[in-house]
N, C-alpha and C positions, 0 to 999 in steps of 0.2 A: 504493499499499500504506499501511496506517495505521502511523504510528510508534508504537512501544510501548516506554515507559520502565518498567524494572524496578527495584525498590529495591536489589537486590543488584548492580546495575551502576551505582549512583550516580545522577548526573544525566543520563547519557547513554542514548540509546535502544539497543535491541538492533541496529537497522540501522547505528547510528554505530560500535557496538562491533565488528560484523563487517567494516565497511568500513575502520576505521582501526586495529584492534588485533589482531583474530583472525589468527594466525600471522604477525603482523608486528612487535609490540613489547609489552612488559610494561605492565601497568596495575595500579595500586594503588588499591583501592576502600576508603576508610574508612567504617566502620560499614554495610558492605554488608548484613549481617543484624543489623538493631537488636535489642538484648536477647537476642542469641543465647545459648542454654545448651547445653553440650556433652551430646549423649545419651549418652556413655560416660564413666565415671570411670576413672582408671588401673588401679584394682583389677578393674574389669570388663573392661578390656582384656586384662589379664593372664589372667583367667579364660577369655576366648575362645581366647587362645593356648595353653592347655592341651588344647584339643579337637583330635581327630585330623583333623576334616574342615575345619577353619579354617586357611587359609594365613597364616603368621605368620613373622617374622624378627626377630632381634635384631643390630644392629650396634653394635659396641663399638670406640670409637676407640683405646684403649690396652689391649692385650691380650698375653698372654704369648707367643702365636703370631705376634704381629707387630701392626702398626697397621692399623686398620679391618677388624677381624675380623667375618665375617658367619657366622651361624647360623641354621638354619631349624628351625621348629617340627614338631610340637608339642613344647611345653616342659613342664617339671615345676615345681612350687612351689619345689624346691631350686635349680633354675636361676636363679631370680629372686632367692632369698636370697643367692646367690654373687655377684651383680652388685655393682660399686662405687656409690658415692652419686652419681657424675657421669659424664658423657662416654659415655653410651650411649643407643640408641634402640630402642624396640619398634615394629614395623610389623605391622599386621593389615589384611590385604587384604579387599576386598569386604564391609565391615561392613554395607552396605545389604541383604545377604542374610540377615543374621542379626538385625537390629533394625528393626521396621517403622517407628520413629521417623525413619529415614533417608530413607524414601520420599518425603516432601514436600520435603526438602532436594534430592534429585536431580531432582524435578520442576522446580526452579527453573532447570534448565539444558536444558529441553526446546526452547529456541530454537534449539539445536544438533540436527541429525537424530538420532533415536533410535538408528540403527545405529552412530553415531560415540561414543555414551556408553559407558564402559567400567563403572567402578564408583567407589566411595568407599574409600579407604584411610585408616586411622586411624594417626596417628604420636604416640606418647607419648615423651617425653624429659625426664629430670630435668635440673638445671641443667648447661649446656654441652654437652648431648647433641646429636648431629648425624649425618648420614649422609654428610658431606663434601661439598666442592664437586663438582658433576657437572652433567650436562645430559641431557635426555630427548629422545626423537624424537617425542614427542606433547605436545599441548596439556594443561595442567594449571591449575586453579584451586586455590589454597591458602587455605583458610578457618580461621582461628584459632579454635579451639573452647574453650580453657582456657589461662590463663596468658598468657605472652608468647613470641614467637619473633622473633629477629633475622633478617632476610632480607637477603642481599647479592646483587646481581645483576651478572653479568659479561658478557662478550663473547659473541657467537654462535659456536658451536663446530661441528666436523664430524668425521668419521672420522678425521682426520689430527691432531686435537688431542691433545697429549700427556697420558697418564693414568699414574698410579703403576703400577710393575711389582710383581709378586709379591703382588698384591692381588685378593681375590675380587670386589671392587666396582670400578666404572668411576670411580675418584676422579681428578679432574683434578690434575696435578702443577703445573700453572700456573693461578693464578687471580687477576685484578685486579678489584678492586670498582669498578663504574661508578655503582651506586645502592645505597643501603641505608636500610631501614625497620625499625621495630620494630612488629609487629602485635599488637593486643589482641583480646579475644574479639569476634567479629563483623567484624573487619576481614578483607579477602580480597585476595589477589594472584595476578593472572593471568600466567603464564609461557608464551610461545610455544615451539614445539618448537626444540631446539638452543641455547637461551639459557641460558648457565651461571648457576647458582644455588646458594646456600648457606644453609641454615637452622640457626641455633644457638638452643637453648632458654635462656631467662632464668628460671631456676627451673623448677618442674614445668610442662610445656607439653604441650597436646594440639592437633595441626593435622590438619585432614581435607583429603585430597587428592582433588579430583574430576578423574578422568583420562579421556581420550578415545582411542578406538581409532584406530590408524593403520597398517594392514598395510604391510609393506615390499613394493617392487616385486618383490623376489625371491619372497616368499610368494605374491603375487598371480599371477605367471606360473607358479610351480610348481604351486599348487592348481588354477588355471585349466586349464592343460594336462593335468594328471592327470584332472580332470573331464571334459574334452573326449575325452581318450584312451579313457576307459571307455565313451564312447558311439560312438566311431569304429567302422566296420564293418570286421571282420577282413579280408574279402575285397578291400577297397580297397587295392591296393598300388601302390608306385611302378612306373611304366612309362616306356619309351622307345621308341615305335613309329617315331620318326624318327631313330633312332640312326645317326650317321655315323662313318665310319672315323676314328680319331684318329692323329696321328703318334706319340704316346707312350701306350701303353695304361695307364700308371700315373697319368695326369692325370685330376684330377676337373674336367670341362669347366665353364665358366660356365653353360652351359644346364642343367646339373644342378642347380646352385644356384639358379637361376631357377625350375625345377620344384619344388624343395623349399619355396621361398618361397611358391609359389602353394599348395601344400598346406597350410603353416602358416596363411596368410591366409584360405583357405577355411574351415578348421576353427575358426580362433580370432577370426574379425572378425564373427561373427553377433551384432548387438546383444541379441537376444532370449536367445540361449543364455548370453551374458555376464551379462545381467540375472538370469536364473534361477539361475546358479551363485552370483553375488554375493550375492543375497538369502538363499540357503541358508547360504552361508559366513559372512556377517556376523551371522546371527542363531543361530548354534550357541551353545549354553550355555557359559558360562566354566568351568563345572565339571560336564562331562557325567556324571561318575561318580556325582554326588549325585542322589537322588531329590528332585525338588523339591516334590512334593505326592502325597498319596494319590490314586491314580487311580480313576475310575469307569467303566470301559469300557462298561457297559450304560446310561449315562445317555441319556435321550431328550429331545428338544425339549420334550415335553409336561411332562416332569419339571422341566425348567428353568423353563419358563413358570409353572407352578404354585408353584414356590418363590419366584420373583422377586416383588418388591412388599413395601411396608411397609419393614421394617428390613433385608431380605435383598437382598443385591446379589452380582453377579459381580465377583470381584477378580482382577486380574492378579497371578500369582505374581511376586515380586521377582526371581527367577532367570530368568524368561523374557524373551526378546528377540524383538522383533516389528518388522517392515517390511513395505512393500507396493511393487508397481511396476505401472504401467499399460503394457501392451505397445502396439505400432503398431497392431495389429488391433483394439483397443479392450478386449480382456479384461484382467482384473485378477488378479494373483497376491499373495496374502498369504503373507508367510514368517514362521513361527512356530518357534523352536527348531530351525532347520536343516531344516524340512519346508516344502513347497509346498502351497498350498491355493487352488483358483479360487473367487472369490466376486464379490459386486459391489463396485464402487469405493467406495460409501458405507460399506459394511459394513467394508471394509478400513481406511478412514480412521478410523472410530470406534474399532476394536479395536486399532489401533496407536497411537493418540493418548490413549486414556483408560485409567486404571488401575482404574476402578470402572465397571462397566456395569449399567444398570438397564432397566426397561421402556421409558422414554423414549428412551434411546440406541439401543435395538434396534428401534424402532417401524417402521424401513423395511427391516428384514432379511427377505429372502425366503426360500423353503424350502431353496434351496441353502446360503444364509448360516447358517441354523439347523443344517444337517448339519455345517458346519465348526465351529460354536460347540460342538456335542456332541463333536466330535473334540477340541477344545482342552480342554474340561473332562474328557474321558476320559483325556488324557495328562497332566493336572495344570497346564496352562499357565494355566488360570483356575479359580477354585474359588468355591463359594457360601458366602457369610459373612453372618452375622446381626449383625455389629458395625457 
């Protein structure tokens, strides 16, 4: 495999990063994004936080209701006017859904599988603003967008690590600094899961957090079992044709447990069924209640072919999530926004990896692929754009 060195990882290749740092240890990358200019200003972030459909939060370190007070948006202009000059943070989730300028930034992290990428969160804080020392159960890249922020790195934590009581946030009650850096615009810090970290603004500061999805084992088992249960045949019941007389009628015999285990394994161990569920599960939209794009239910392949060309392209909507899987029988499933579509492997690879499609990228698409593409345009996952 060819070694690929990306500017935003410094002097190391993506292969070296994945082998030596990913989910293993933090990495500071100076000047990861040369000449980076923040796509958002503090006022623009506040404007987003006023909108009903935008997920936003304010964390205030010193509040009359107690330390580390957490409030969820939408907010009003009066809410911001009442804030103190220091020691608070505004968090705006999924800014990549609202500003197209974040698309190229998110594309810089496509060396991680698409289904693992979550979103970009913007964090604005005036001087000394922070969300407290904490840890996450997912990977995160912290890109400094404006001003400076001091980052302190602590030890690896777990569910037993002590946190402050009586607080809406999971703030670590004990934090010892092992490394410390001040990040300037364009600098980036990678933090693996469960590693304690604490960011403190130095003057006005905006940081962008590129987060990654990591479903818990509990969620995986619960959702997979629910999916399999929906498909299970109701007439298939527990049976015991070789039932033997027991000494105690109240005992659950070990043979019963073995029979139950066989039922579980038979229903939950089919790789194709697991892949089908996982593809749909991991491509569900982050905010399913939002209409991501105007739909065109009657669009045809002829219409798309006629429109494509010149300055007209098919663009993937930033809210759409796409992945694909090749089954052992050679068939390919394309998963888009929680739905499954059968198509060719070449088409699945193109649609899942490209954010803009044109006639060249679709030259190998067959009739079935074009039918799928019509469905994707019809549901708003892709849209025609002359930009």
